[in-house]
C-alpha positions in Angstrom: 12.8 54.2 15.5 14.2 50.6 15.7 17.2 49.6 17.6 20.3 49.3 15.4 23.3 47.2 16.2 26.7 48.7 15.4 30.3 47.5 15.6 32.2 49.5 13.1 30.4 52.9 12.9 29.2 55.3 15.6 25.5 55.9 15.8 26.1 59.5 14.7 28.0 58.4 11.5 25.5 55.6 10.8 22.5 58.1 10.8 24.5 60.7 8.9 25.1 58.2 6.1 21.7 56.7 6.2 20.0 60.1 5.6 22.0 60.6 2.3 21.5 59.2 -1.1 24.2 57.4 -3.3 23.5 59.7 -6.2 23.2 62.9 -4.1 25.1 66.1 -4.7 27.1 67.4 -1.8 29.6 70.1 -0.8 33.3 69.1 -0.3 33.1 68.8 3.5 30.0 66.5 3.3 31.5 64.4 0.5 34.7 64.0 2.5 32.8 62.9 5.6 30.6 60.5 3.6 33.7 58.9 1.9 35.5 58.5 5.3 32.4 56.7 6.7 32.2 54.4 3.6 35.9 53.7 3.8 35.5 52.7 7.5 32.7 50.3 6.5 34.9 48.9 3.7 37.8 48.2 6.0 35.6 46.7 8.8 33.3 44.7 6.5 34.2 41.4 8.2 33.0 42.9 11.6 29.9 44.8 10.4 26.5 44.0 11.8 23.6 43.4 9.5 22.5 47.1 9.7 26.0 48.2 8.7 26.3 45.7 5.9 23.0 46.9 4.5 24.2 50.5 4.5 27.5 49.4 3.0 25.7 47.6 0.2 23.7 50.8 -0.6 26.8 53.0 -0.7 29.7 50.9 -1.8 29.6 52.0 -5.5 28.5 55.6 -4.9 29.6 58.5 -7.0 28.5 61.5 -5.1 27.9 64.7 -7.1 29.9 67.9 -6.4 28.1 71.0 -5.2 29.7 74.5 -5.4 27.5 76.7 -3.2 26.4 80.2 -4.2 29.0 81.9 -2.0 31.9 79.9 -3.5 34.6 81.1 -5.9 36.4 78.3 -7.6 39.2 78.1 -10.2 40.0 74.5 -11.2 39.5 71.8 -13.8 36.9 69.2 -13.0 36.8 65.6 -14.4 34.1 63.8 -12.5 32.0 60.8 -13.4 28.9 62.1 -11.7 26.9 65.3 -11.3 28.2 68.8 -10.9 25.9 71.5 -9.4 27.2 75.1 -9.7 25.6 77.9 -7.8 28.6 80.3 -7.3 31.5 81.7 -9.4 33.5 79.1 -11.3 36.4 79.3 -13.7 38.2 76.4 -15.4 37.0 73.4 -17.4 34.3 70.8 -16.6 33.9 67.2 -17.8 31.1 65.4 -16.0 28.0 63.2 -16.4 25.7 66.1 -16.0 26.1 69.8 -15.1 23.5 72.1 -13.5 24.2 75.8 -13.5 21.9 77.7 -11.1 20.6 81.2 -11.6 23.1 82.5 -9.0 26.1 81.0 -10.9 28.6 82.7 -13.2 30.7 80.1 -15.1 33.8 80.8 -17.2 34.5 77.3 -18.5 34.3 74.9 -21.4 31.8 72.2 -20.4 31.6 68.6 -21.7 28.8 66.4 -20.3 26.0 64.2 -21.2 23.4 66.7 -20.1 23.7 70.5 -19.3 21.0 72.6 -17.7 21.8 76.3 -17.7 19.9 78.8 -15.6 22.8 81.2 -14.9 25.6 82.8 -16.8 28.0 80.8 -18.9 31.0 82.0 -20.9 32.5 79.1 -22.8 31.7 76.3 -25.1 29.2 73.6 -24.2 29.4 70.0 -25.6 26.7 67.6 -24.6 26.2 64.0 -25.9 22.5 64.0 -24.9 21.0 67.5 -24.4 21.4 71.1 -23.4 18.7 73.2 -22.0 19.0 77.0 -21.5 16.3 78.5 -19.4 14.7 82.0 -19.9 16.9 83.6 -17.2 20.2 82.2 -18.6 22.9 84.0 -20.5 25.2 81.8 -22.6 28.1 83.1 -24.7 29.9 80.4 -26.6 29.4 77.5 -29.0 27.0 74.7 -28.2 27.4 71.2 -29.7 24.5 68.8 -28.8 22.0 66.6 -30.6 19.2 68.1 -28.5 19.1 71.8 -27.7 16.3 73.7 -26.0 16.5 77.4 -25.6 13.5 79.0 -23.7 12.1 82.3 -24.9 13.9 85.1 -23.1 17.2 83.4 -22.8 20.3 85.2 -24.1 22.5 83.1 -26.4 25.4 84.4 -28.4 27.4 81.8 -30.3 27.1 79.0 -32.8 25.3 75.8 -32.4 25.6 72.5 -34.1 23.3 69.6 -33.6 25.1 66.5 -34.8 23.4 63.1 -35.0 24.5 61.2 -31.9 24.1 57.5 -32.7 26.1 56.0 -29.9 27.0 58.4 -27.1 29.8 57.4 -24.8 30.3 58.8 -21.3 32.5 61.9 -21.5 34.2 61.3 -18.2 35.9 58.2 -19.7 37.6 60.4 -22.2 39.8 61.8 -19.4 40.0 65.3 -21.0 38.0 67.9 -22.7 37.1 67.1 -26.3 38.8 69.3 -28.9 36.8 72.0 -30.6 36.2 71.4 -34.3 34.8 73.6 -37.0 
């Protein structure tokens, strides 16, 4: 390991941030810590060493994904410009870039995203501007609207699906709210 020179961060914080990725998915505690470290870098940028500036450059525009672990129970509305990874119980609505629903997840929500991968249980409508994939162990009850839909053999799906042509998708998180159901 090479010697690093630090003026703004502690060695512990530097290595904590250096081991993460800007597009990673993290729990709330980890995301909060990452954002505090990046904020400290932003405020001290004039005093940063070369090593700190390099780390700042890597993370200054990060949008960390949100992870809800398998032992979590959450009831909220999410509007996030990044990734959402659900492994526990979730109720509410979700608007995000992409949504991954693990085998251990039970989701009672309407979902709007560019991409949705469902391996668990979903009760609610799914709208995706790019694609929806439902794996063989998944159970989905609700309508699906997506130009690309893949349902593996063995998956349970109860609802309607529409596959509109999607000429020019726009990021859903810019809409600021869930799209209205039509039809």
